[in-house]
C-alpha positions as CSV (number, residue, x, y, z in Angstrom):
1,M,36.5,211.8,195.2
2,A,37.2,209.2,192.7
3,D,35.7,209.0,189.3
4,T,32.8,207.0,190.3
5,E,32.2,209.3,193.1
6,I,32.0,212.4,191.3
7,E,28.4,214.5,192.6
8,I,26.7,214.6,189.7
9,T,24.0,218.2,190.7
10,A,21.8,220.2,188.2
11,G,24.4,223.0,188.4
12,L,27.2,220.6,187.0
13,V,25.1,219.6,184.6
14,R,24.1,223.1,183.2
15,D,27.9,223.8,183.4
16,L,28.7,221.3,180.9
17,L,25.9,222.2,178.6
18,Q,26.6,225.9,178.8
19,E,30.4,224.8,177.7
20,Q,29.6,222.2,175.0
21,H,25.8,222.7,174.3
22,P,25.4,226.3,175.6
23,D,22.1,226.6,173.3
24,L,20.3,224.1,175.7
25,A,22.4,225.3,179.1
26,G,18.8,227.7,179.9
27,L,16.7,225.0,179.6
28,A,15.3,223.9,183.4
29,I,17.2,220.7,184.5
30,R,15.4,218.2,186.8
31,E,16.9,215.3,188.5
32,V,15.1,212.2,187.5
33,A,15.2,209.5,190.6
34,G,16.8,205.9,189.8
35,G,19.7,204.9,187.8
36,W,22.8,203.0,189.3
37,G,25.4,203.0,185.8
38,N,24.2,206.5,184.8
39,Q,22.0,208.8,186.2
40,M,19.0,210.8,184.2
41,W,18.3,214.6,184.0
42,R,15.0,216.0,182.4
43,L,16.1,218.9,180.3
44,G,13.1,221.2,179.4
45,D,10.4,219.5,178.4
46,E,11.7,217.1,175.5
47,L,15.3,215.7,175.9
48,A,17.5,214.2,178.9
49,V,20.9,214.3,180.0
50,R,22.2,210.5,180.9
51,M,25.4,211.0,182.8
52,Q,27.9,207.8,183.0
53,R,27.8,207.7,186.4
54,M,29.2,204.3,188.1
55,D,29.4,202.0,184.4
56,P,33.0,201.7,184.1
57,T,33.6,202.1,180.9
58,P,31.8,204.6,178.2
59,E,30.7,201.6,176.3
60,L,27.1,201.4,177.2
61,Q,26.9,205.3,176.2
62,L,28.8,204.8,172.4
63,K,26.5,202.0,172.0
64,E,23.6,203.5,172.5
65,R,24.6,206.4,170.0
66,R,25.8,204.2,167.6
67,W,23.0,202.2,167.0
68,L,19.7,203.4,168.7
69,P,19.2,206.0,165.6
70,V,19.4,202.4,163.0
71,L,16.6,200.9,164.9
72,A,14.5,203.6,166.5
73,P,12.9,204.2,162.5
74,R,11.7,200.6,162.5
75,L,10.4,200.4,166.2
76,P,6.6,200.3,167.3
77,L,7.1,202.4,170.2
78,P,9.2,205.9,171.2
79,V,12.9,204.9,172.5
80,P,15.4,207.5,173.7
81,L,17.4,208.9,170.5
82,P,20.8,211.2,171.1
83,V,20.7,214.1,170.1
84,R,24.1,216.1,171.2
85,F,27.1,214.2,172.8
86,G,29.1,215.4,175.4
87,D,32.5,214.8,175.8
88,P,34.9,214.0,178.6
89,S,36.8,217.2,180.2
90,K,38.4,218.2,183.4
91,R,34.7,219.6,184.9
92,F,33.6,215.6,184.0
93,P,36.1,213.2,183.0
94,K,33.0,211.1,181.3
95,H,30.7,210.6,178.6
96,W,27.8,212.4,179.0
97,T,24.5,212.6,175.7
98,V,21.6,214.5,175.6
99,M,18.5,212.2,174.9
100,T,14.9,212.6,173.7
101,W,12.5,212.3,176.5
102,V,10.3,209.3,176.8
103,P,6.9,210.2,177.8
104,G,5.2,208.0,180.7
105,E,6.1,206.4,183.7
106,P,8.8,203.5,184.4
107,L,6.7,200.1,185.4
108,D,8.5,200.2,188.8
109,H,6.5,203.1,189.8
110,G,3.5,202.4,187.7
111,S,1.1,199.8,186.2
112,I,-0.4,197.6,183.9
113,S,-4.1,197.4,183.9
114,R,-4.6,196.8,179.8
115,G,-2.6,193.2,180.0
116,A,-3.6,192.4,176.8
117,H,-3.4,195.8,174.9
118,A,0.1,195.6,176.4
119,A,1.3,192.0,175.5
120,D,0.0,193.0,172.3
121,T,2.0,195.9,172.2
122,L,5.2,194.0,173.7
123,A,5.0,191.2,170.8
124,G,4.6,194.1,168.3
125,F,7.8,195.9,169.9
126,L,9.7,192.9,169.8
127,R,9.2,191.5,166.6
128,A,10.0,194.6,164.6
129,L,13.5,194.6,166.9
130,H,14.4,190.7,166.7
131,M,15.6,191.8,163.1
132,E,18.9,189.7,162.0
133,A,21.4,192.1,163.2
134,P,25.1,193.6,161.1
135,A,28.0,192.0,161.8
136,E,29.5,194.7,163.1
137,A,26.7,194.3,166.3
138,P,28.0,194.5,169.3
139,I,28.0,191.0,171.3
140,S,27.4,191.1,174.8
141,T,30.1,189.8,177.1
142,D,27.5,188.8,180.3
143,R,24.1,188.3,178.8
144,G,22.7,186.9,175.2
145,A,24.7,183.3,176.4
146,H,22.3,179.8,176.1
147,P,20.4,179.4,180.3
148,R,23.9,176.7,180.7
149,S,26.6,179.0,180.6
150,C,24.5,181.4,182.8
151,T,24.6,178.8,185.9
152,D,27.0,180.8,188.5
153,G,25.1,183.8,188.2
154,F,21.4,181.7,188.3
155,E,23.1,179.8,191.6
156,N,24.3,183.1,193.6
157,F,20.8,184.3,192.5
158,F,18.8,181.2,194.1
159,Q,21.0,180.7,196.9
160,A,20.6,184.6,198.3
161,V,16.8,184.8,197.8
162,V,14.6,181.8,197.1
163,P,12.4,180.8,199.7
164,D,12.5,177.1,200.2
165,D,9.0,176.1,199.8
166,I,9.3,177.0,196.3
167,A,13.0,176.1,195.6
168,A,12.4,172.7,193.6
169,D,10.4,174.6,191.1
170,V,12.0,177.0,191.0
171,R,15.6,174.8,189.8
172,A,12.9,172.8,187.8
173,V,12.4,175.6,185.4
174,W,15.9,176.7,184.9
175,D,17.1,173.2,184.9
176,D,14.8,172.6,181.7
177,A,15.5,175.7,180.1
178,V,19.5,174.7,180.4
179,A,18.3,171.1,178.5
180,A,16.7,173.3,175.7
181,D,17.9,173.4,172.0
182,A,20.0,176.5,171.6
183,W,18.9,179.0,169.5
184,E,19.9,177.8,165.7
185,G,18.7,181.1,163.7
186,P,21.6,183.8,162.9
187,P,21.5,186.6,165.5
188,V,19.0,189.3,166.5
189,W,19.1,192.2,167.6
190,V,18.4,192.0,171.4
191,H,17.5,194.6,174.0
192,G,19.0,192.5,176.8
193,D,17.5,194.1,179.9
194,L,14.1,194.7,179.5
195,H,13.2,195.1,183.6
196,P,10.2,197.1,185.3
197,A,12.6,200.1,185.2
198,N,13.4,200.3,181.9
199,V,10.3,200.3,180.3
200,V,7.5,203.2,180.2
201,V,3.9,202.7,181.2
202,S,1.2,205.3,180.6
203,D,-2.6,205.0,180.4
204,G,-2.3,201.7,182.1
205,T,0.0,200.0,178.8
206,L,3.3,199.7,177.3
207,S,4.1,203.1,176.1
208,G,7.9,203.2,175.6
209,I,11.1,201.3,175.9
210,V,14.4,203.1,177.1
211,D,18.3,201.8,178.4
212,F,19.6,199.9,175.3
213,G,22.8,200.2,177.0
214,A,22.8,196.4,177.2
215,K,21.5,195.4,173.3
216,F,23.7,193.1,172.1
217,A,23.1,190.6,168.6
218,G,22.2,187.1,169.6
219,D,18.9,184.9,171.4
220,P,16.0,186.6,171.5
221,A,14.8,184.4,174.5
222,W,16.9,186.9,176.6
223,D,13.9,189.5,175.7
224,L,11.5,186.8,175.6
225,A,11.6,186.4,179.4
226,A,9.7,189.7,179.6
227,V,6.7,188.5,179.0
228,W,7.1,186.6,183.1
229,V,9.2,189.7,184.2
230,L,6.9,192.6,182.7
231,L,3.4,191.3,182.0
232,P,0.3,190.9,184.3
233,A,-0.5,187.3,184.8
234,G,-2.5,185.1,182.0
235,M,-1.1,187.2,179.1
236,A,2.5,184.5,178.0
237,S,-0.1,183.1,175.3
238,R,-1.6,186.0,174.3
239,F,1.8,187.4,173.8
240,F,3.4,184.2,172.2
241,D,0.6,183.7,169.6
242,M,1.4,187.8,169.0
243,Y,4.8,187.1,168.4
244,A,4.5,184.1,166.1
245,H,8.6,183.5,166.0
246,A,9.1,181.5,169.2
247,D,9.4,177.7,168.9
248,E,9.1,175.3,171.6
249,P,12.8,175.8,173.0
250,A,13.4,179.3,172.9
251,I,10.0,179.4,175.3
252,R,11.5,177.1,177.5
253,R,14.6,178.6,177.7
254,A,12.7,182.4,178.3
255,R,11.4,181.2,181.0
256,G,14.0,179.6,182.8
257,L,15.7,183.3,182.1
258,A,12.7,185.1,183.8
259,A,13.4,183.2,186.5
260,M,16.9,184.1,186.7
261,K,15.6,187.8,186.3
262,S,13.4,187.5,188.8
263,L,15.4,186.2,191.2
264,F,17.7,189.3,190.8
265,L,15.4,191.9,191.0
266,M,14.7,189.9,194.4
267,L,17.7,190.4,195.5
268,M,18.0,194.6,193.9
269,G,15.1,194.2,197.2
270,Q,16.4,192.9,199.7
271,N,19.9,195.1,199.2
272,G,17.4,197.9,199.1
273,D,16.3,196.6,202.2
274,R,19.4,196.0,204.2
275,G,20.9,199.8,202.7
276,L,22.9,198.5,200.5
277,P,24.5,200.6,197.9
278,G,22.1,200.3,194.3
279,G,19.8,198.2,196.2
280,K,15.4,199.2,195.1
281,P,13.1,198.2,198.2
282,H,10.4,198.4,195.4
283,W,11.8,195.7,193.4
284,G,11.6,192.9,195.7
285,P,7.3,192.5,195.5
286,A,7.7,193.0,191.8
287,G,10.5,190.4,192.0
288,R,8.6,187.7,193.8
289,A,5.6,188.6,191.7
290,A,6.7,187.7,188.5
291,L,8.3,184.5,189.9
292,D,5.4,183.4,190.7
293,R,4.4,183.8,186.8
294,V,7.1,182.1,185.5
295,L,5.8,179.3,187.6
296,K,2.7,179.0,187.1
297,G,3.9,179.6,183.4
298,V,1.0,182.4,182.3
């Protein structure tokens, strides 16, 4: 097998723990459904093992190791904290990390019923996160740019999944984002990948944020898009009132990016329906619902 095809089993995880962190090897190990670049395994009740799988480099895990301990103390929601590092070895030539487990259910398998509470919670989280980043903070190579620099990606998603009856409306939202002024403030910390599988819900509201491998310093609009991607309809105004730091160009950029992210979810759903690797059938309906919210602007 190639490195990217190594079968990760509970036995492998236990062997690696026994070799490098034997005091943890006796804890129960359970696979967590989902994941593509990395695979997650529950370790006891309070920990998880994050195994590099399809990601070609360890960059995302190493970013989490370096920066999550810096960011977590300022954040009002639980996030996974790295507690032990696993080094590449003959048994498994990739990186792996033991992290704290964030309790709850991923939104792509759950729902938000307390929309106002979730909107306030997300706004508070992003206000805390979107602080000026230090000079040494990572810069993304595929996220963080103005929408006008993401036209190729948008077009690929658009051509693949947009229904004809809403095509003109979707393009109008995107064109408006492309025409919006650029972010003129200092680069701030951005999660960069807020979609339903990367937020955790409990009791009908947001209760945690996970998977910070994509985080970067840049334009906060990439996170503000989550208003339409994650929250129920009718919550956009409440969110932006609570967030209180987004001007009109930022909201326009965010709405366009939300359209692109919704199309991505729809494409992943389509891939899942076709049985393609990495596809997730249940993401299709979530993406279409998000796109409807984007088009209505609510």
